[in-house]
PDB file of N, CA, C, O and CB in Angstrom:
ATOM      1  N   MET A   1      33.864   3.204 -45.674  1.00  0.00           N
ATOM      2  CA  MET A   1      33.621   3.733 -47.005  1.00  0.00           C
ATOM      3  C   MET A   1      32.374   3.120 -47.654  1.00  0.00           C
ATOM      4  O   MET A   1      31.599   3.852 -48.269  1.00  0.00           O
ATOM      5  CB  MET A   1      34.833   3.489 -47.882  1.00  0.00           C
ATOM      6  N   PRO A   2      32.154   1.798 -47.539  1.00  0.00           N
ATOM      7  CA  PRO A   2      30.945   1.231 -48.149  1.00  0.00           C
ATOM      8  C   PRO A   2      29.658   1.827 -47.561  1.00  0.00           C
ATOM      9  O   PRO A   2      28.672   2.007 -48.276  1.00  0.00           O
ATOM     10  CB  PRO A   2      30.936  -0.285 -47.967  1.00  0.00           C
ATOM     11  N   ALA A   3      29.672   2.131 -46.267  1.00  0.00           N
ATOM     12  CA  ALA A   3      28.476   2.725 -45.658  1.00  0.00           C
ATOM     13  C   ALA A   3      28.197   4.102 -46.253  1.00  0.00           C
ATOM     14  O   ALA A   3      27.039   4.459 -46.472  1.00  0.00           O
ATOM     15  CB  ALA A   3      28.643   2.833 -44.128  1.00  0.00           C
ATOM     16  N   ALA A   4      29.235   4.865 -46.513  1.00  0.00           N
ATOM     17  CA  ALA A   4      29.059   6.198 -47.101  1.00  0.00           C
ATOM     18  C   ALA A   4      28.540   6.096 -48.529  1.00  0.00           C
ATOM     19  O   ALA A   4      27.687   6.880 -48.943  1.00  0.00           O
ATOM     20  CB  ALA A   4      30.383   6.978 -47.077  1.00  0.00           C
ATOM     21  N   ILE A   5      29.054   5.137 -49.273  1.00  0.00           N
ATOM     22  CA  ILE A   5      28.602   4.959 -50.661  1.00  0.00           C
ATOM     23  C   ILE A   5      27.143   4.530 -50.691  1.00  0.00           C
ATOM     24  O   ILE A   5      26.348   5.051 -51.473  1.00  0.00           O
ATOM     25  CB  ILE A   5      29.478   3.917 -51.395  1.00  0.00           C
ATOM     26  N   GLY A   6      26.799   3.581 -49.836  1.00  0.00           N
ATOM     27  CA  GLY A   6      25.408   3.116 -49.774  1.00  0.00           C
ATOM     28  C   GLY A   6      24.457   4.214 -49.339  1.00  0.00           C
ATOM     29  O   GLY A   6      23.367   4.354 -49.895  1.00  0.00           O
ATOM     30  N   THR A   7      24.860   4.987 -48.355  1.00  0.00           N
ATOM     31  CA  THR A   7      24.029   6.096 -47.887  1.00  0.00           C
ATOM     32  C   THR A   7      23.841   7.124 -48.994  1.00  0.00           C
ATOM     33  O   THR A   7      22.750   7.663 -49.175  1.00  0.00           O
ATOM     34  CB  THR A   7      24.653   6.758 -46.646  1.00  0.00           C
ATOM     35  N   GLY A   8      24.906   7.389 -49.726  1.00  0.00           N
ATOM     36  CA  GLY A   8      24.804   8.321 -50.852  1.00  0.00           C
ATOM     37  C   GLY A   8      23.864   7.811 -51.931  1.00  0.00           C
ATOM     38  O   GLY A   8      23.086   8.580 -52.495  1.00  0.00           O
ATOM     39  N   ALA A   9      23.934   6.516 -52.219  1.00  0.00           N
ATOM     40  CA  ALA A   9      23.057   5.932 -53.239  1.00  0.00           C
ATOM     41  C   ALA A   9      21.586   6.020 -52.813  1.00  0.00           C
ATOM     42  O   ALA A   9      20.721   6.348 -53.625  1.00  0.00           O
ATOM     43  CB  ALA A   9      23.445   4.462 -53.503  1.00  0.00           C
ATOM     44  N   TRP A  10      21.310   5.727 -51.535  1.00  0.00           N
ATOM     45  CA  TRP A  10      19.936   5.836 -51.048  1.00  0.00           C
ATOM     46  C   TRP A  10      19.472   7.290 -51.079  1.00  0.00           C
ATOM     47  O   TRP A  10      18.304   7.568 -51.350  1.00  0.00           O
ATOM     48  CB  TRP A  10      19.820   5.269 -49.620  1.00  0.00           C
ATOM     49  N   SER A  11      20.378   8.203 -50.805  1.00  0.00           N
ATOM     50  CA  SER A  11      20.026   9.626 -50.842  1.00  0.00           C
ATOM     51  C   SER A  11      19.663  10.071 -52.253  1.00  0.00           C
ATOM     52  O   SER A  11      18.693  10.802 -52.453  1.00  0.00           O
ATOM     53  CB  SER A  11      21.183  10.475 -50.311  1.00  0.00           C
ATOM     54  N   VAL A  12      20.442   9.627 -53.217  1.00  0.00           N
ATOM     55  CA  VAL A  12      20.151   9.960 -54.621  1.00  0.00           C
ATOM     56  C   VAL A  12      18.804   9.370 -55.029  1.00  0.00           C
ATOM     57  O   VAL A  12      18.003  10.032 -55.689  1.00  0.00           O
ATOM     58  CB  VAL A  12      21.276   9.435 -55.560  1.00  0.00           C
ATOM     59  N   ALA A  13      18.561   8.124 -54.632  1.00  0.00           N
ATOM     60  CA  ALA A  13      17.284   7.481 -54.968  1.00  0.00           C
ATOM     61  C   ALA A  13      16.114   8.242 -54.343  1.00  0.00           C
ATOM     62  O   ALA A  13      15.079   8.428 -54.983  1.00  0.00           O
ATOM     63  CB  ALA A  13      17.277   6.010 -54.492  1.00  0.00           C
ATOM     64  N   LEU A  14      16.279   8.680 -53.094  1.00  0.00           N
ATOM     65  CA  LEU A  14      15.212   9.441 -52.437  1.00  0.00           C
ATOM     66  C   LEU A  14      14.961  10.758 -53.165  1.00  0.00           C
ATOM     67  O   LEU A  14      13.814  11.153 -53.371  1.00  0.00           O
ATOM     68  CB  LEU A  14      15.569   9.709 -50.964  1.00  0.00           C
ATOM     69  N   ILE A  15      16.035  11.429 -53.549  1.00  0.00           N
ATOM     70  CA  ILE A  15      15.877  12.699 -54.271  1.00  0.00           C
ATOM     71  C   ILE A  15      15.129  12.482 -55.585  1.00  0.00           C
ATOM     72  O   ILE A  15      14.249  13.266 -55.939  1.00  0.00           O
ATOM     73  CB  ILE A  15      17.255  13.344 -54.544  1.00  0.00           C
ATOM     74  N   VAL A  16      15.480  11.424 -56.303  1.00  0.00           N
ATOM     75  CA  VAL A  16      14.795  11.124 -57.566  1.00  0.00           C
ATOM     76  C   VAL A  16      13.312  10.884 -57.326  1.00  0.00           C
ATOM     77  O   VAL A  16      12.466  11.392 -58.063  1.00  0.00           O
ATOM     78  CB  VAL A  16      15.426   9.895 -58.250  1.00  0.00           C
ATOM     79  N   LEU A  17      13.002  10.108 -56.293  1.00  0.00           N
ATOM     80  CA  LEU A  17      11.589   9.828 -55.996  1.00  0.00           C
ATOM     81  C   LEU A  17      10.842  11.096 -55.595  1.00  0.00           C
ATOM     82  O   LEU A  17       9.689  11.284 -55.983  1.00  0.00           O
ATOM     83  CB  LEU A  17      11.475   8.780 -54.878  1.00  0.00           C
ATOM     84  N   LEU A  18      11.480  11.958 -54.831  1.00  0.00           N
ATOM     85  CA  LEU A  18      10.814  13.194 -54.423  1.00  0.00           C
ATOM     86  C   LEU A  18      10.640  14.157 -55.586  1.00  0.00           C
ATOM     87  O   LEU A  18       9.651  14.888 -55.645  1.00  0.00           O
ATOM     88  CB  LEU A  18      11.596  13.868 -53.314  1.00  0.00           C
ATOM     89  N   VAL A  19      11.602  14.163 -56.519  1.00  0.00           N
ATOM     90  CA  VAL A  19      11.481  15.025 -57.706  1.00  0.00           C
ATOM     91  C   VAL A  19      10.333  14.543 -58.590  1.00  0.00           C
ATOM     92  O   VAL A  19       9.651  15.340 -59.235  1.00  0.00           O
ATOM     93  CB  VAL A  19      12.809  15.043 -58.513  1.00  0.00           C
ATOM     94  N   MET A  20      10.132  13.225 -58.609  1.00  0.00           N
ATOM     95  CA  MET A  20       9.035  12.679 -59.420  1.00  0.00           C
ATOM     96  C   MET A  20       7.685  13.175 -58.924  1.00  0.00           C
ATOM     97  O   MET A  20       6.743  13.301 -59.706  1.00  0.00           O
ATOM     98  CB  MET A  20       9.065  11.146 -59.402  1.00  0.00           C
ATOM     99  N   GLY A  21       7.588  13.452 -57.646  1.00  0.00           N
ATOM    100  CA  GLY A  21       6.371  14.047 -57.077  1.00  0.00           C
ATOM    101  C   GLY A  21       5.119  13.242 -57.346  1.00  0.00           C
ATOM    102  O   GLY A  21       5.047  12.053 -57.036  1.00  0.00           O
ATOM    103  N   ASP A  22       4.126  13.909 -57.931  1.00  0.00           N
ATOM    104  CA  ASP A  22       2.825  13.282 -58.165  1.00  0.00           C
ATOM    105  C   ASP A  22       2.839  12.267 -59.293  1.00  0.00           C
ATOM    106  O   ASP A  22       1.890  11.496 -59.434  1.00  0.00           O
ATOM    107  CB  ASP A  22       1.803  14.332 -58.463  1.00  0.00           C
ATOM    108  N   SER A  23       3.887  12.247 -60.096  1.00  0.00           N
ATOM    109  CA  SER A  23       3.943  11.263 -61.177  1.00  0.00           C
ATOM    110  C   SER A  23       4.289   9.867 -60.648  1.00  0.00           C
ATOM    111  O   SER A  23       4.176   8.885 -61.381  1.00  0.00           O
ATOM    112  CB  SER A  23       4.970  11.693 -62.229  1.00  0.00           C
ATOM    113  N   LEU A  24       4.709   9.774 -59.379  1.00  0.00           N
ATOM    114  CA  LEU A  24       4.992   8.486 -58.753  1.00  0.00           C
ATOM    115  C   LEU A  24       3.655   7.868 -58.338  1.00  0.00           C
ATOM    116  O   LEU A  24       2.926   8.463 -57.544  1.00  0.00           O
ATOM    117  CB  LEU A  24       5.961   8.645 -57.518  1.00  0.00           C
ATOM    118  N   PRO A  25       3.326   6.687 -58.861  1.00  0.00           N
ATOM    119  CA  PRO A  25       2.038   6.060 -58.514  1.00  0.00           C
ATOM    120  C   PRO A  25       1.940   5.781 -57.014  1.00  0.00           C
ATOM    121  O   PRO A  25       2.944   5.520 -56.351  1.00  0.00           O
ATOM    122  CB  PRO A  25       1.851   4.749 -59.302  1.00  0.00           C
ATOM    123  N   ASP A  26       0.717   5.839 -56.494  1.00  0.00           N
ATOM    124  CA  ASP A  26       0.500   5.593 -55.069  1.00  0.00           C
ATOM    125  C   ASP A  26       0.997   4.204 -54.653  1.00  0.00           C
ATOM    126  O   ASP A  26       1.447   4.018 -53.522  1.00  0.00           O
ATOM    127  CB  ASP A  26      -0.984   5.738 -54.732  1.00  0.00           C
ATOM    128  N   SER A  27       0.915   3.243 -55.558  1.00  0.00           N
ATOM    129  CA  SER A  27       1.347   1.880 -55.237  1.00  0.00           C
ATOM    130  C   SER A  27       2.868   1.758 -55.122  1.00  0.00           C
ATOM    131  O   SER A  27       3.374   0.739 -54.654  1.00  0.00           O
ATOM    132  CB  SER A  27       0.840   0.916 -56.295  1.00  0.00           C
ATOM    133  N   GLU A  28       3.590   2.784 -55.543  1.00  0.00           N
ATOM    134  CA  GLU A  28       5.055   2.763 -55.484  1.00  0.00           C
ATOM    135  C   GLU A  28       5.631   3.746 -54.464  1.00  0.00           C
ATOM    136  O   GLU A  28       6.851   3.888 -54.374  1.00  0.00           O
ATOM    137  CB  GLU A  28       5.622   3.070 -56.849  1.00  0.00           C
ATOM    138  N   ARG A  29       4.796   4.409 -53.712  1.00  0.00           N
ATOM    139  CA  ARG A  29       5.277   5.392 -52.734  1.00  0.00           C
ATOM    140  C   ARG A  29       6.004   4.742 -51.558  1.00  0.00           C
ATOM    141  O   ARG A  29       6.709   5.428 -50.818  1.00  0.00           O
ATOM    142  CB  ARG A  29       4.113   6.217 -52.216  1.00  0.00           C
ATOM    143  N   TRP A  30       5.846   3.453 -51.377  1.00  0.00           N
ATOM    144  CA  TRP A  30       6.539   2.763 -50.293  1.00  0.00           C
ATOM    145  C   TRP A  30       8.055   2.819 -50.482  1.00  0.00           C
ATOM    146  O   TRP A  30       8.810   2.656 -49.523  1.00  0.00           O
ATOM    147  CB  TRP A  30       6.072   1.306 -50.208  1.00  0.00           C
ATOM    148  N   TRP A  31       8.497   3.049 -51.717  1.00  0.00           N
ATOM    149  CA  TRP A  31       9.941   3.159 -51.965  1.00  0.00           C
ATOM    150  C   TRP A  31      10.560   4.340 -51.222  1.00  0.00           C
ATOM    151  O   TRP A  31      11.743   4.310 -50.884  1.00  0.00           O
ATOM    152  CB  TRP A  31      10.208   3.298 -53.462  1.00  0.00           C
ATOM    153  N   ILE A  32       9.771   5.370 -50.970  1.00  0.00           N
ATOM    154  CA  ILE A  32      10.282   6.518 -50.212  1.00  0.00           C
ATOM    155  C   ILE A  32      10.689   6.062 -48.812  1.00  0.00           C
ATOM    156  O   ILE A  32      11.746   6.446 -48.313  1.00  0.00           O
ATOM    157  CB  ILE A  32       9.214   7.654 -50.130  1.00  0.00           C
ATOM    158  N   GLY A  33       9.851   5.248 -48.185  1.00  0.00           N
ATOM    159  CA  GLY A  33      10.176   4.707 -46.864  1.00  0.00           C
ATOM    160  C   GLY A  33      11.402   3.815 -46.892  1.00  0.00           C
ATOM    161  O   GLY A  33      12.202   3.818 -45.957  1.00  0.00           O
ATOM    162  N   VAL A  34      11.548   3.053 -47.965  1.00  0.00           N
ATOM    163  CA  VAL A  34      12.728   2.195 -48.108  1.00  0.00           C
ATOM    164  C   VAL A  34      13.991   3.044 -48.195  1.00  0.00           C
ATOM    165  O   VAL A  34      15.007   2.719 -47.580  1.00  0.00           O
ATOM    166  CB  VAL A  34      12.600   1.294 -49.357  1.00  0.00           C
ATOM    167  N   CYS A  35      13.928   4.127 -48.958  1.00  0.00           N
ATOM    168  CA  CYS A  35      15.087   5.022 -49.085  1.00  0.00           C
ATOM    169  C   CYS A  35      15.435   5.665 -47.753  1.00  0.00           C
ATOM    170  O   CYS A  35      16.608   5.738 -47.389  1.00  0.00           O
ATOM    171  CB  CYS A  35      14.816   6.108 -50.130  1.00  0.00           C
ATOM    172  N   VAL A  36      14.435   6.130 -47.025  1.00  0.00           N
ATOM    173  CA  VAL A  36      14.677   6.754 -45.723  1.00  0.00           C
ATOM    174  C   VAL A  36      15.294   5.741 -44.766  1.00  0.00           C
ATOM    175  O   VAL A  36      16.222   6.070 -44.028  1.00  0.00           O
ATOM    176  CB  VAL A  36      13.364   7.324 -45.133  1.00  0.00           C
ATOM    177  N   THR A  37      14.786   4.509 -44.775  1.00  0.00           N
ATOM    178  CA  THR A  37      15.350   3.459 -43.923  1.00  0.00           C
ATOM    179  C   THR A  37      16.788   3.160 -44.322  1.00  0.00           C
ATOM    180  O   THR A  37      17.644   2.993 -43.453  1.00  0.00           O
ATOM    181  CB  THR A  37      14.500   2.179 -44.006  1.00  0.00           C
ATOM    182  N   GLY A  38      17.065   3.091 -45.607  1.00  0.00           N
ATOM    183  CA  GLY A  38      18.425   2.857 -46.078  1.00  0.00           C
ATOM    184  C   GLY A  38      19.378   3.953 -45.649  1.00  0.00           C
ATOM    185  O   GLY A  38      20.515   3.680 -45.264  1.00  0.00           O
ATOM    186  N   ILE A  39      18.921   5.190 -45.712  1.00  0.00           N
ATOM    187  CA  ILE A  39      19.751   6.316 -45.271  1.00  0.00           C
ATOM    188  C   ILE A  39      20.005   6.222 -43.771  1.00  0.00           C
ATOM    189  O   ILE A  39      21.135   6.412 -43.321  1.00  0.00           O
ATOM    190  CB  ILE A  39      19.078   7.665 -45.619  1.00  0.00           C
ATOM    191  N   ALA A  40      18.961   5.931 -42.995  1.00  0.00           N
ATOM    192  CA  ALA A  40      19.109   5.835 -41.535  1.00  0.00           C
ATOM    193  C   ALA A  40      20.086   4.716 -41.162  1.00  0.00           C
ATOM    194  O   ALA A  40      20.949   4.909 -40.306  1.00  0.00           O
ATOM    195  CB  ALA A  40      17.734   5.587 -40.865  1.00  0.00           C
ATOM    196  N   LEU A  41      19.956   3.560 -41.795  1.00  0.00           N
ATOM    197  CA  LEU A  41      20.878   2.462 -41.506  1.00  0.00           C
ATOM    198  C   LEU A  41      22.295   2.796 -41.962  1.00  0.00           C
ATOM    199  O   LEU A  41      23.263   2.415 -41.303  1.00  0.00           O
ATOM    200  CB  LEU A  41      20.400   1.173 -42.183  1.00  0.00           C
ATOM    201  N   GLY A  42      22.424   3.495 -43.067  1.00  0.00           N
ATOM    202  CA  GLY A  42      23.742   3.901 -43.543  1.00  0.00           C
ATOM    203  C   GLY A  42      24.424   4.868 -42.596  1.00  0.00           C
ATOM    204  O   GLY A  42      25.622   4.755 -42.338  1.00  0.00           O
ATOM    205  N   VAL A  43      23.658   5.822 -42.075  1.00  0.00           N
ATOM    206  CA  VAL A  43      24.225   6.777 -41.120  1.00  0.00           C
ATOM    207  C   VAL A  43      24.629   6.043 -39.846  1.00  0.00           C
ATOM    208  O   VAL A  43      25.698   6.302 -39.294  1.00  0.00           O
ATOM    209  CB  VAL A  43      23.211   7.912 -40.799  1.00  0.00           C
ATOM    210  N   PHE A  44      23.781   5.128 -39.377  1.00  0.00           N
ATOM    211  CA  PHE A  44      24.130   4.333 -38.200  1.00  0.00           C
ATOM    212  C   PHE A  44      25.418   3.557 -38.452  1.00  0.00           C
ATOM    213  O   PHE A  44      26.317   3.553 -37.611  1.00  0.00           O
ATOM    214  CB  PHE A  44      22.982   3.366 -37.834  1.00  0.00           C
ATOM    215  N   GLY A  45      25.510   2.906 -39.595  1.00  0.00           N
ATOM    216  CA  GLY A  45      26.721   2.154 -39.925  1.00  0.00           C
ATOM    217  C   GLY A  45      27.937   3.048 -40.049  1.00  0.00           C
ATOM    218  O   GLY A  45      29.029   2.691 -39.606  1.00  0.00           O
ATOM    219  N   PHE A  46      27.749   4.195 -40.645  1.00  0.00           N
ATOM    220  CA  PHE A  46      28.849   5.151 -40.822  1.00  0.00           C
ATOM    221  C   PHE A  46      29.392   5.610 -39.467  1.00  0.00           C
ATOM    222  O   PHE A  46      30.593   5.833 -39.316  1.00  0.00           O
ATOM    223  CB  PHE A  46      28.379   6.371 -41.648  1.00  0.00           C
ATOM    224  N   LEU A  47      28.507   5.748 -38.492  1.00  0.00           N
ATOM    225  CA  LEU A  47      28.929   6.174 -37.159  1.00  0.00           C
ATOM    226  C   LEU A  47      29.425   5.003 -36.314  1.00  0.00           C
ATOM    227  O   LEU A  47      30.317   5.180 -35.485  1.00  0.00           O
ATOM    228  CB  LEU A  47      27.781   6.870 -36.448  1.00  0.00           C
ATOM    229  N   TYR A  48      28.860   3.806 -36.512  1.00  0.00           N
ATOM    230  CA  TYR A  48      29.178   2.662 -35.661  1.00  0.00           C
ATOM    231  C   TYR A  48      30.435   1.913 -36.106  1.00  0.00           C
ATOM    232  O   TYR A  48      31.167   1.396 -35.262  1.00  0.00           O
ATOM    233  CB  TYR A  48      28.011   1.712 -35.636  1.00  0.00           C
ATOM    234  N   ILE A  49      30.697   1.845 -37.394  1.00  0.00           N
ATOM    235  CA  ILE A  49      31.833   1.067 -37.902  1.00  0.00           C
ATOM    236  C   ILE A  49      33.165   1.538 -37.305  1.00  0.00           C
ATOM    237  O   ILE A  49      33.954   0.687 -36.896  1.00  0.00           O
ATOM    238  CB  ILE A  49      31.889   1.160 -39.428  1.00  0.00           C
ATOM    239  N   PRO A  50      33.461   2.831 -37.232  1.00  0.00           N
ATOM    240  CA  PRO A  50      34.729   3.240 -36.599  1.00  0.00           C
ATOM    241  C   PRO A  50      34.814   2.801 -35.134  1.00  0.00           C
ATOM    242  O   PRO A  50      35.876   2.387 -34.671  1.00  0.00           O
ATOM    243  CB  PRO A  50      34.893   4.762 -36.687  1.00  0.00           C
ATOM    244  N   HIS A  51      33.706   2.890 -34.413  1.00  0.00           N
ATOM    245  CA  HIS A  51      33.684   2.436 -33.018  1.00  0.00           C
ATOM    246  C   HIS A  51      33.958   0.942 -32.940  1.00  0.00           C
ATOM    247  O   HIS A  51      34.722   0.496 -32.084  1.00  0.00           O
ATOM    248  CB  HIS A  51      32.329   2.763 -32.361  1.00  0.00           C
ATOM    249  N   LEU A  52      33.346   0.171 -33.817  1.00  0.00           N
ATOM    250  CA  LEU A  52      33.547  -1.278 -33.851  1.00  0.00           C
ATOM    251  C   LEU A  52      35.000  -1.626 -34.158  1.00  0.00           C
ATOM    252  O   LEU A  52      35.584  -2.479 -33.490  1.00  0.00           O
ATOM    253  CB  LEU A  52      32.624  -1.920 -34.891  1.00  0.00           C
ATOM    254  N   LEU A  53      35.582  -0.984 -35.148  1.00  0.00           N
ATOM    255  CA  LEU A  53      36.971  -1.257 -35.508  1.00  0.00           C
ATOM    256  C   LEU A  53      37.921  -0.876 -34.375  1.00  0.00           C
ATOM    257  O   LEU A  53      38.899  -1.576 -34.112  1.00  0.00           O
ATOM    258  CB  LEU A  53      37.346  -0.502 -36.785  1.00  0.00           C
ATOM    259  N   HIS A  54      37.628   0.231 -33.714  1.00  0.00           N
ATOM    260  CA  HIS A  54      38.471   0.671 -32.594  1.00  0.00           C
ATOM    261  C   HIS A  54      38.414  -0.348 -31.450  1.00  0.00           C
ATOM    262  O   HIS A  54      39.447  -0.717 -30.892  1.00  0.00           O
ATOM    263  CB  HIS A  54      38.022   2.072 -32.090  1.00  0.00           C
ATOM    264  N   SER A  55      37.221  -0.796 -31.107  1.00  0.00           N
ATOM    265  CA  SER A  55      37.106  -1.748 -30.000  1.00  0.00           C
ATOM    266  C   SER A  55      37.717  -3.101 -30.365  1.00  0.00           C
ATOM    267  O   SER A  55      38.295  -3.763 -29.503  1.00  0.00           O
ATOM    268  CB  SER A  55      35.635  -1.927 -29.604  1.00  0.00           C
ATOM    269  N   ARG A  56      37.602  -3.517 -31.604  1.00  0.00           N
ATOM    270  CA  ARG A  56      38.249  -4.767 -32.028  1.00  0.00           C
ATOM    271  C   ARG A  56      39.766  -4.647 -31.952  1.00  0.00           C
ATOM    272  O   ARG A  56      40.447  -5.590 -31.549  1.00  0.00           O
ATOM    273  CB  ARG A  56      37.823  -5.139 -33.461  1.00  0.00           C
ATOM    274  N   GLY A  57      40.293  -3.493 -32.336  1.00  0.00           N
ATOM    275  CA  GLY A  57      41.732  -3.277 -32.254  1.00  0.00           C
ATOM    276  C   GLY A  57      42.226  -3.301 -30.819  1.00  0.00           C
ATOM    277  O   GLY A  57      43.281  -3.866 -30.529  1.00  0.00           O
ATOM    278  N   GLU A  58      41.468  -2.691 -29.924  1.00  0.00           N
ATOM    279  CA  GLU A  58      41.849  -2.700 -28.511  1.00  0.00           C
ATOM    280  C   GLU A  58      41.833  -4.119 -27.953  1.00  0.00           C
ATOM    281  O   GLU A  58      42.728  -4.501 -27.199  1.00  0.00           O
ATOM    282  CB  GLU A  58      40.909  -1.800 -27.694  1.00  0.00           C
ATOM    283  N   ARG A  59      40.821  -4.898 -28.318  1.00  0.00           N
ATOM    284  CA  ARG A  59      40.753  -6.284 -27.834  1.00  0.00           C
ATOM    285  C   ARG A  59      41.901  -7.109 -28.385  1.00  0.00           C
ATOM    286  O   ARG A  59      42.454  -7.951 -27.678  1.00  0.00           O
ATOM    287  CB  ARG A  59      39.416  -6.928 -28.223  1.00  0.00           C
ATOM    288  N   ALA A  60      42.267  -6.876 -29.640  1.00  0.00           N
ATOM    289  CA  ALA A  60      43.386  -7.618 -30.228  1.00  0.00           C
ATOM    290  C   ALA A  60      44.697  -7.249 -29.539  1.00  0.00           C
ATOM    291  O   ALA A  60      45.527  -8.118 -29.275  1.00  0.00           O
ATOM    292  CB  ALA A  60      43.484  -7.339 -31.742  1.00  0.00           C
ATOM    293  N   GLU A  61      44.883  -5.960 -29.248  1.00  0.00           N
ATOM    294  CA  GLU A  61      46.088  -5.539 -28.534  1.00  0.00           C
ATOM    295  C   GLU A  61      46.126  -6.130 -27.133  1.00  0.00           C
ATOM    296  O   GLU A  61      47.180  -6.554 -26.660  1.00  0.00           O
ATOM    297  CB  GLU A  61      46.163  -4.011 -28.463  1.00  0.00           C
ATOM    298  N   HIS A  62      44.985  -6.157 -26.477  1.00  0.00           N
ATOM    299  CA  HIS A  62      44.906  -6.713 -25.135  1.00  0.00           C
ATOM    300  C   HIS A  62      45.217  -8.216 -25.165  1.00  0.00           C
ATOM    301  O   HIS A  62      45.947  -8.718 -24.311  1.00  0.00           O
ATOM    302  CB  HIS A  62      43.509  -6.456 -24.527  1.00  0.00           C
ATOM    303  N   ALA A  63      44.664  -8.923 -26.142  1.00  0.00           N
ATOM    304  CA  ALA A  63      44.920 -10.361 -26.271  1.00  0.00           C
ATOM    305  C   ALA A  63      46.387 -10.612 -26.605  1.00  0.00           C
ATOM    306  O   ALA A  63      46.976 -11.565 -26.096  1.00  0.00           O
ATOM    307  CB  ALA A  63      44.013 -10.981 -27.356  1.00  0.00           C
ATOM    308  N   ALA A  64      46.980  -9.781 -27.444  1.00  0.00           N
ATOM    309  CA  ALA A  64      48.393  -9.939 -27.794  1.00  0.00           C
ATOM    310  C   ALA A  64      49.268  -9.681 -26.576  1.00  0.00           C
ATOM    311  O   ALA A  64      50.290 -10.341 -26.388  1.00  0.00           O
ATOM    312  CB  ALA A  64      48.781  -8.987 -28.944  1.00  0.00           C
ATOM    313  N   GLY A  65      48.869  -8.731 -25.759  1.00  0.00           N
ATOM    314  CA  GLY A  65      49.611  -8.445 -24.540  1.00  0.00           C
ATOM    315  C   GLY A  65      49.596  -9.614 -23.575  1.00  0.00           C
ATOM    316  O   GLY A  65      50.605  -9.909 -22.935  1.00  0.00           O
ATOM    317  N   ARG A  66      48.455 -10.283 -23.467  1.00  0.00           N
ATOM    318  CA  ARG A  66      48.351 -11.461 -22.594  1.00  0.00           C
ATOM    319  C   ARG A  66      49.197 -12.592 -23.132  1.00  0.00           C
ATOM    320  O   ARG A  66      49.815 -13.323 -22.359  1.00  0.00           O
ATOM    321  CB  ARG A  66      46.890 -11.916 -22.455  1.00  0.00           C
ATOM    322  N   THR A  67      49.236 -12.749 -24.446  1.00  0.00           N
ATOM    323  CA  THR A  67      50.016 -13.823 -25.057  1.00  0.00           C
ATOM    324  C   THR A  67      51.502 -13.586 -24.810  1.00  0.00           C
ATOM    325  O   THR A  67      52.234 -14.518 -24.480  1.00  0.00           O
ATOM    326  CB  THR A  67      49.726 -13.921 -26.574  1.00  0.00           C
ATOM    327  N   GLU A  68      51.953 -12.332 -24.970  1.00  0.00           N
ATOM    328  CA  GLU A  68      53.360 -12.007 -24.732  1.00  0.00           C
ATOM    329  C   GLU A  68      53.731 -12.241 -23.269  1.00  0.00           C
ATOM    330  O   GLU A  68      54.822 -12.731 -22.979  1.00  0.00           O
ATOM    331  CB  GLU A  68      53.650 -10.550 -25.125  1.00  0.00           C
ATOM    332  N   ASP A  69      52.829 -11.892 -22.343  1.00  0.00           N
ATOM    333  CA  ASP A  69      53.107 -12.076 -20.922  1.00  0.00           C
ATOM    334  C   ASP A  69      53.291 -13.552 -20.602  1.00  0.00           C
ATOM    335  O   ASP A  69      54.153 -13.907 -19.798  1.00  0.00           O
ATOM    336  CB  ASP A  69      51.977 -11.482 -20.067  1.00  0.00           C
ATOM    337  N   ARG A  70      52.498 -14.409 -21.216  1.00  0.00           N
ATOM    338  CA  ARG A  70      52.610 -15.853 -20.965  1.00  0.00           C
ATOM    339  C   ARG A  70      53.917 -16.417 -21.504  1.00  0.00           C
ATOM    340  O   ARG A  70      54.499 -17.323 -20.909  1.00  0.00           O
ATOM    341  CB  ARG A  70      51.431 -16.594 -21.595  1.00  0.00           C
ATOM    342  N   SER A  71      54.380 -15.876 -22.639  1.00  0.00           N
ATOM    343  CA  SER A  71      55.613 -16.387 -23.230  1.00  0.00           C
ATOM    344  C   SER A  71      56.837 -15.973 -22.415  1.00  0.00           C
ATOM    345  O   SER A  71      57.869 -16.640 -22.478  1.00  0.00           O
ATOM    346  CB  SER A  71      55.752 -15.895 -24.669  1.00  0.00           C
ATOM    347  N   LYS A  72      56.742 -14.902 -21.664  1.00  0.00           N
ATOM    348  CA  LYS A  72      57.851 -14.424 -20.845  1.00  0.00           C
ATOM    349  C   LYS A  72      57.930 -15.139 -19.486  1.00  0.00           C
ATOM    350  O   LYS A  72      58.960 -15.085 -18.813  1.00  0.00           O
ATOM    351  CB  LYS A  72      57.718 -12.927 -20.631  1.00  0.00           C
ATOM    352  N   ALA A  73      56.847 -15.801 -19.091  1.00  0.00           N
ATOM    353  CA  ALA A  73      56.817 -16.460 -17.793  1.00  0.00           C
ATOM    354  C   ALA A  73      57.817 -17.631 -17.783  1.00  0.00           C
ATOM    355  O   ALA A  73      58.017 -18.288 -18.806  1.00  0.00           O
ATOM    356  CB  ALA A  73      55.377 -16.958 -17.466  1.00  0.00           C
ATOM    357  N   PRO A  74      58.450 -17.890 -16.608  1.00  0.00           N
ATOM    358  CA  PRO A  74      59.465 -18.968 -16.529  1.00  0.00           C
ATOM    359  C   PRO A  74      58.860 -20.342 -16.615  1.00  0.00           C
ATOM    360  O   PRO A  74      59.581 -21.338 -16.563  1.00  0.00           O
ATOM    361  CB  PRO A  74      60.251 -18.861 -15.246  1.00  0.00           C
TER     362      PRO A  74
END
């Protein structure tokens, strides 16, 4: 959820900067690149976080399974 909120915020900021058009000073146009980078990282996080949580859950289940097997041994 935080990745989606952050991506949305960067998207809104980019839209505002693009609407400003020529009234945005040349010295401040670098903010457009910052917004695009923020959106790209947010999308990456939005796609990667579920994969990360899934793999962590599998590792925890696997570790718990090994612990249970050891406790059952004579």
